[in-house]
Structures are given as structure tokens and as C-alpha cells.
C-alpha positions in Angstrom: 29.2 -9.2 -44.8 28.9 -11.2 -41.5 29.8 -8.1 -39.5 27.1 -6.1 -41.3 24.4 -8.7 -40.5 25.4 -8.9 -36.9 25.3 -5.1 -36.6 21.9 -5.0 -38.2 20.6 -7.6 -35.7 22.1 -5.6 -32.8 20.5 -2.4 -34.0 17.1 -4.1 -34.5 17.3 -5.6 -31.0 18.0 -2.2 -29.5 15.1 -0.6 -31.3 12.7 -3.3 -30.3 13.8 -3.0 -26.7 13.4 0.7 -26.7 9.9 0.4 -28.2 8.8 -2.1 -25.5 10.3 -0.1 -22.7 8.7 3.2 -23.9 5.3 1.5 -24.1 5.7 0.1 -20.6 6.8 3.4 -19.1 4.0 5.2 -20.8 1.4 3.0 -19.0 3.3 2.7 -15.7 2.2 5.8 -13.9 0.2 9.0 -14.2 1.9 12.4 -14.2 2.3 13.3 -10.5 0.6 16.6 -10.0 1.5 18.9 -7.1 -0.6 19.0 -3.9 -1.6 22.2 -2.2 0.4 22.9 1.0 -2.5 21.9 3.3 -3.1 18.6 1.4 0.7 17.8 1.4 0.9 18.5 5.2 -2.1 16.3 5.8 -0.7 13.5 3.7 2.6 13.6 5.5 0.8 13.5 8.9 -0.9 10.3 7.8 2.3 8.9 6.3 3.9 9.2 9.7 1.0 7.3 11.3 1.2 4.5 8.8 4.9 4.2 9.1 4.6 3.6 12.8 1.8 1.0 12.2 3.8 -1.0 9.7 7.0 -0.7 11.7 5.4 -2.4 14.7 3.3 -4.9 12.8 5.1 -7.4 10.5 1.8 -8.3 8.8 1.8 -5.1 6.8 3.9 -4.0 3.9 6.5 -1.4 5.1 7.5 -0.1 1.7 4.2 0.9 0.0 1.0 2.3 1.3 -2.1 3.8 -0.3 -3.7 7.1 0.8 -7.0 8.7 -0.1 -7.7 12.4 0.7 -11.5 12.7 0.6 -11.3 16.5 1.0 -9.9 16.8 -2.5 -12.6 17.2 -5.1 -13.5 13.8 -6.7 -12.6 15.0 -10.2 -9.0 15.4 -9.1 -6.3 12.9 -8.3 -6.7 11.9 -4.6 -5.8 8.2 -4.4 -2.0 8.2 -3.8 0.4 5.3 -4.0 3.2 6.3 -1.6 6.7 4.9 -1.3 7.4 4.8 2.4 11.1 4.3 1.9 11.8 7.1 -0.6 9.1 9.3 1.0 7.3 10.3 -2.2 4.1 9.8 -4.2 4.9 7.3 -7.0 1.4 7.2 -8.6 -2.0 8.8 -8.3 -5.5 8.6 -9.7 -9.2 9.3 -9.3 -11.4 7.5 -6.8 -15.1 7.7 -6.2 -16.8 8.3 -2.9 -19.9 6.6 -1.5 -23.3 7.8 -2.8 -24.5 8.2 0.7 -21.6 10.6 1.6 -23.0 13.4 -0.6 -24.3 16.3 1.4 -25.3 19.3 -0.6 -22.5 21.1 -2.5 -19.4 19.2 -3.7 -16.9 19.2 -0.8 -19.6 18.8 1.8 -19.4 15.1 2.8 -20.5 12.8 5.6 -19.0 9.5 6.5 -20.5 6.4 8.2 -19.6 2.9 9.3 -23.2 1.8 9.3 -24.8 -0.9 7.2 -26.8 0.3 4.2 -25.5 3.9 4.6 -23.8 3.8 1.2 -21.2 6.1 2.8 -17.4 6.1 2.6 -15.8 5.2 5.9 -12.7 7.0 7.1 -9.8 5.1 8.7 -7.1 2.6 8.0 -7.7 -0.6 6.1 -5.7 -3.7 5.4 -6.2 -4.9 1.8 -7.1 -8.5 1.9 -7.7 -11.3 -0.5 -9.1 -10.8 -4.0 -12.3 -12.3 -5.4 -14.4 -12.0 -8.6 -17.2 -9.6 -8.0 -19.7 -7.5 -10.0 -16.9 -5.4 -11.6 -14.4 -8.2 -11.9 -11.5 -8.8 -9.7 -11.8 -6.9 -6.4 -10.1 -6.9 -3.0 -11.7 -7.3 0.4 -11.0 -4.5 2.9 -10.5 -5.0 6.6 -11.2 -1.9 8.7 -8.6 -1.3 11.4 -10.3 1.6 13.2 -13.6 2.1 15.1 -14.7 4.3 12.2 -14.4 1.5 9.6 -14.3 -1.8 11.5 -17.6 -2.8 9.9 -16.2 -2.6 6.4 -15.9 -6.3 5.8 -19.5 -7.0 6.9 -20.6 -4.1 4.7 -18.8 -5.7 1.8 -16.7 -2.6 1.3 -14.0 -3.5 -1.3 -11.4 -2.0 -3.5 -12.6 -2.4 -7.1 -12.5 -0.9 -10.6 -15.2 0.4 -12.9 -14.6 0.9 -16.6 -17.1 3.8 -16.6 -14.9 5.8 -14.2 -12.8 8.5 -16.0 -9.0 8.2 -16.0 -7.9 11.8 -16.3 -8.5 14.7 -14.0 -11.5 17.0 -14.7 -13.2 20.0 -13.2 -16.4 18.3 -12.2 -17.3 15.5 -9.8 -17.1 11.9 -11.0 -19.5 9.1 -10.3 -20.4 7.5 -7.0 -20.0 4.1 -5.5 -22.0 2.2 -2.8 -19.3 3.2 -0.2 -16.3 1.4 -1.8 -13.1 3.0 -3.1 -13.8 2.6 -6.8 -11.1 3.6 -9.4 -10.7 3.5 -13.2 -9.7 0.2 -14.7 -6.3 1.5 -16.1 -5.2 2.9 -12.7 -6.6 -0.3 -11.0 -4.3 -2.5 -13.1 -1.3 -0.7 -11.6 -2.7 -1.0 -8.1 -3.4 -4.7 -8.8 0.2 -5.5 -9.6 1.4 -3.9 -6.4 -1.2 -5.7 -4.2 -0.7 -9.1 -5.9 3.1 -8.9 -5.7 3.2 -7.9 -2.1 4.0 -10.6 0.4 2.3 -8.7 3.2 -1.0 -6.7 3.3 -0.8 -3.2 2.0 -2.4 -0.6 4.1 -5.0 1.9 2.7 -5.7 5.1 4.7 -8.8 7.1 3.8 -9.0 10.4 5.6 -10.6 13.9 5.3 
């Protein structure tokens, strides 16, 4: 009888563990979709640049970096979490562009580092401290290039918005005031990486 009870407890523990693990895995990452050849080549070019930056600067995380390809239509995944050690995308999601970056048809964009432009700024950013803003917890961004060195003064931050869609779609998504704005579910995964990192994670936004 005692052996039966122990066996039942063991089986129950395994089932509970499997249920929890399955739930965690289901929410961990989005399905990684394939990039076009040109998008992949462009990403790898920027990965090489970021690897050199983090290799020579101990202030930056040398294992994980974030990349945003603004040339990809906003309804498709274009915010990539990249493992610099394993050389692969480990997560991806949608991200909005600045309202001021719109120029005519989708795909035609302009970029600016100027105050009140409401534009996305291209370049490398260091993700800084968090604060509680209009959309909840957000992260200050420090521009590292001449094309985005006004980001902190412009209050360009990495933040979430519950109105942002989570899954890919065939039409453009909403716009921000120049900030990289993502869905709250995807943001929760980004948040864990940023908060658990002992060094600043680099975000590279390019076109």
C-alpha cells in the first residue's frame, strides 16, 4: 500500500511539473519566422558591428543584443532578440515606428534626431534605467551615434502598449511618438532580459 501511495505521489509530481513547464515554454518565445536573404544579410552585418562594440566596451552585455530592421513592414516581426554567442535569433516581435517617420506609402520612411519630429532615429542605443511612464514600466534609451544622440533629451524610450497587436498581420500597425513600442506580452520577455542583465543591453535600429 505504501509503495502505491509513493508511486501516485511521484506520478502526480511529474504531471504537475510537466504542466508548469509546458505553460512556461508556451509563453517564452514567439515562433521564429525566416528572414528574406537580404534581411538576414543586413542583420548579420549589424550583428558584426555590435559584437565589436561589446567586445571592446565592458559596459555592454556581450551575450544578448536587440535589433530592429525598420525596412521590414511594421505588421511583421522586425524586433529581434539575438544571441551573440550562439549566433541566432532567439525571439522576435512587432515594433511600432514613429508617427513622424511616415512618408506616403508603407515602406517609405524618414528618420530624424530632432526634437518634436515624432520620428524614429536610426543607430545604436544603450538601454538604461527603467521608470514608470504613461504606459507603465519603460526604459530610458541613450543614443550612441550622431543619428540618435538626442534620444535621451527627446524622451525616446523602450515601452509597451496593450493596444499593440501581438501576432503578425498583413497591414501596418499603430505608431508611436518616435519610441520603439511593442506589445505587452513581448515586452514582458524583453523586460526579463533587461532586468536580469548586469550590463547594458545594446539596441540597434537600422534601415
